N, C-alpha and C positions, 0 to 999 in steps of 0.2 A: 112639227113637232117641237117637242122642248128640249134648251139649251142640253138638259143631264141626258136626256134619249140622244140625241145628235152627238154628245161627247160617248157615249157607250158605243157609236157606230165605229169602226175600224177596218183599215184595209187588211187588220190581220185577224179578221172576225170569222173564220170560216165554219163554223157551227151555227144552226139557224137559231139557236138559242143555248143557253148553258146548261139546259136540263139534258140536250145531247151527251155531253159526259157522262152524268150518271146512269143514262140507258144504258151505255157503255158497259161503266161499272157491274150494271145488273146483268149483262149477259157473260160476263167474264166471271161473276161471282153471282151464281143463281140463287132464289132466296130459299131455295129448299135446302143448299148446301150452307146457308148461311150459320147454322150452329155447329156444322160438323168440326172436326178436328184439323187441321191443317193438313197432316199427312193425308187425310181422308180425301180433303178438297184435291189435294195435288194427283191422287190417283184415277179420282174423276176426271178432272180436267185434261190429263192426259191425251185423251183421246179427243179432244177438239181444241181447234186453233180460233181463239175467238177474233184474231185480229185479222182472220178473212173475211169474219162475218161484220165486220165494224164498215161502218159507213164511210165511204171517200172522202166526207167532210172531216170525220173523225179522225183519219190517219194524217191528213192534213193540218188539223190543230194540233197533232202527238210530232209533226216534223217540225213545225214552228215552235213548238215548245222546246224540244229538244235540241234544235238549233241556235236558240235566242238566251237562253238560261245558264249561262256564264257564271263562273265564280264572279268575275268584276261586274256583271250586270246584278246578282244578287246584293252586291255591297252598292252599288249605285240605289236600289231601290231600298234598302234599309237607312241609307242618307237620306234619302226623298221623304221615306212615310214615317219613319220611326220615331222622329222628334215630335209627332203628334199635334203636329199644326195647324191641320188642314179644317178643321170643324170641331165642335161644342155642340154634345147632345147627348141626352140621354139615350139608354137601350130602345125602350119603346118608340121614342124619335129616330133611331138608326133604322129601327124596322119600318117605318114608315117612309124613309127615304130609300132603303133598298126596295120598296115596293114599285117606285117609279120605274125600276126598270121593265116592270111586266109586261107592259104594251110594246113596248122596240124587241125585247128578245124572248117572249114566248108566245107567236102569235098564234097557235094550235090550243091554246088552254085560255079559260077566263079564272082560272086559281091564281089569286094573289100570290105575290113572296110570302108576306105577311100569313097567310091562309097554309102554307106549306110548313112554314116555321111552325106553327101552333100544331100542326097534324104531328109532327115529329114528337112534339113536347107533350101531348095529348096520349101519343101510343106510351109513352115513357110514364106519364102519369097513372095510366089504367094498369101499367104493371108493377105498381107500387114503388117505382125506384125512387131514389132520395131524393129530396128538392133539389139539391146543387145538381143531379143527375139532367132531372126534368128542364131544370133553366138550361145547363148546358145545348138539351137539345134545340132549345128555344132560338137561343143566339148563334149555335155554330156558323151557320152562311152569312152572319152579316158582315166579314170581311169582303164580300162580293161588293161592297160599295165602293171598290176600287173601278171596277169598272165604269162609274157615276164621274170617275175622276180620269175617264180618258184611257186607262190602262187596257191594253189587247185581252181576248181571251186566254193565249196562253199565259200570260204572266197574273193570272185570277184564278182559274181553275186548272185540273189536270192531276193526274198522280204526281207528288213531289218525291225528291231524291236527293242525297247528298251531291252539294258540288265542290270541286277542289279535291277529289279522288274519283277512281277507277270508277266506270259507271258497271254497274251488274246487270247480267243479262236478264234479270227479273224485272226489269224495269221494262213497263209496256212497250213496244217500237224501239228495242234496242239499236235496231240499225241505224235509225235516225242522227244516233249522236255523232257519226262520223262527220258529219257536218256542223258539227259546234267546234268552235277555235279551241276550248279547252282539249280538244281530244288529240289535238298537234302540241299539247304541254306536256311535257316528260315529267314533272313536278307533280300534276294533276292525274295523271294516269297510274298509278300503283294503289296498291288497296288501302293504304293510308293516306296517302298524298299530303295534304297539308295537317293533317289529323295524327294522333296517337291512339296507339291500342286501345282500347277499350275507354277512352275519351268521355264518352257519353253524348247522348244527343242534342243536350244543353249545349255543347258545345262544337255541332257540328252545325255548318249553313248549309240549310237546305234551300233547293229550288223556291223561287220567291210565290208567291201568292196569298189569296183568302186567309188559307190556316195560319202561317207567321206573323199576316199583319194583324187579324185579329185577338191571337196570342197576347202581343205586345200591348192592346188596349186595354184587355181583361185580367191580366196577369196579377195584379196586386189585390185581387177581389174574389178569388175562387180557389177551392182546395187543390192540390196537385193533380188528385186524377182527372178533375174537370180539365185542367189547364191541358193536362197531354191528351186529353182526347180533341181539345178544341187544337192543338199544335199539329197534330201528326195521324189526324183520321183520313187525310188523303195520301200517306206514306205505305200505299198496299204492297210495296216492295218489301217492308218492315214488316207490318204486321200481318198480311197474308202471305208473303210468300217466304219470308222468314230471312230475307238478306240484309248484309250490311249489320248484321251480328256482333262483327270483329270492333266495330266502331261504339256499341252500346256498352251500357255498364249495371251495376245491379239496381238502381234506380228506376232505368227504362225497362227492367225484368219485372220490375214490381208494378210498372204501369201498364203494362202492355196488354194484359187480361182488361183492361178498362175501356181501353182503346177498342178491343175486338167487342166488348159487350157495346158498344157505341153505336158500331157500325151497322147493325140492322135498323136502328131506328134513322140513320141517318139514310139509307137507301131503298128504305121499303114500308115505311110509313105513310108514301102518299097514296090517297085515295080519291076517289071521284067526288065523294059528299064532301062538302064545304064545312069546316067549322065554324061557329059563331064567332068572330071578332067581337064584337060587341057584346056577349054572353061570355066569354069567358075573359077578355079585357081584365076586369076586378081582380079574378085570382093572379093573372099574371103579371101585373102591376104592382101587386104587394109581394108577390115572390120575386121579383126584380129589386123592389125596395131592399129587401132583406138582406141582398148581398151587393147591393151598388149605388153608390151616390146617387144624386139627384142629376148630376153631369157628367159626361166623361171627356178626355182629349180623343179626337180622332186625326 
């Protein structure tokens, strides 16, 4: 086993592979409901409790996530990673680097991480989405390279939520927040906590994971719509459940439709048929070069 694969193994990895989280999301938000309004979604879902259908490993994952994602933990991870001094590489090199996760984290499929990314991008391309949209689909999961630097699963994937204020009951498995040290801190357990009303999500500290990390890597190179899609695509309590609206501002309201538009490409684009990496590589390398320099700091 490689050093990278060894690093990806952790005592805090209850999921057999990271895709189990997305499989759980697909049960919570089935594909046939993906294009429905939020109101209709709520009407349909009130008759099912997706938590009861979750694998025990998924519940254990969220228990770890909700216990350890504190306000101080988020600040620590931002100090650790947002200096972007871990590695220098191009977008395509980052895709190949993420690809080293496949053997250790996904034993039930021979589909590589690059192939998964290409499937999402090709789905957007087939729908004639803008070029920046296609590129966003291609790169949106690259922040998962945090696993290769020894981060546990609960600090890489999972639904994101604000820290430093009261938890919404629309966050999945909200009962696990009682184990979080912040739950006992009165300053963190009001609706606004350390924030101001309608301060905007850009001023809110979200639970740490691949979304926030990748946003900081690429924030100087993509349009605001793409950055919102990257930064908030795991913020399901907001874009699916309409929670935390008291923290959002007009800019967030303008970005929300784009985050929702991106979601089906994130969850429902995977298929058994493999895309040809070599055939598609020239197109995507040209697309990457249109927006990114030859090397980025990670």
